[in-house]
C-alpha positions, 0 to 999 in steps of 0.5 A: 514530477520527482521520482518519489512522486511517481511512485506514491499514492497522492491520497494516502502517501503510500507506495503506489501500484508501480512501487509495489510491482517493483518491490515484489520484483526485487523480492522475488529476485532475492528469493531466487538468488539467496533462497530467502523468504518473504510474505505478502498480506492483502487487506480489504476494507469491508463494505468499503463501496457501501461506506463510499456511496452512503457517506460520500467520497470524502468521508471514503477518502478519510477512511482510506487515509486512516487505514493507510496510516495505521498500516504504515505505522504498524510495519517495520521500517524494512517492510513496504506498504502499497495502495 
């Protein structure tokens, strides 16, 4: 596996948890060193379990992909979106 594959969620193409943790570690280090600020936003899809149970996992996967794409398109180039 390549470095990018190890850091990417295969379903959504977003950064995975490992990549997110590394990014947060870097951001906290920059905050401490340069006294910079940053924000973290957490997103939850309401009733996702019910949707998955009633519509099936393939439909749930499509929803995750669409939400991931919408979030990824709505942030700045320097921002990071992860699953």
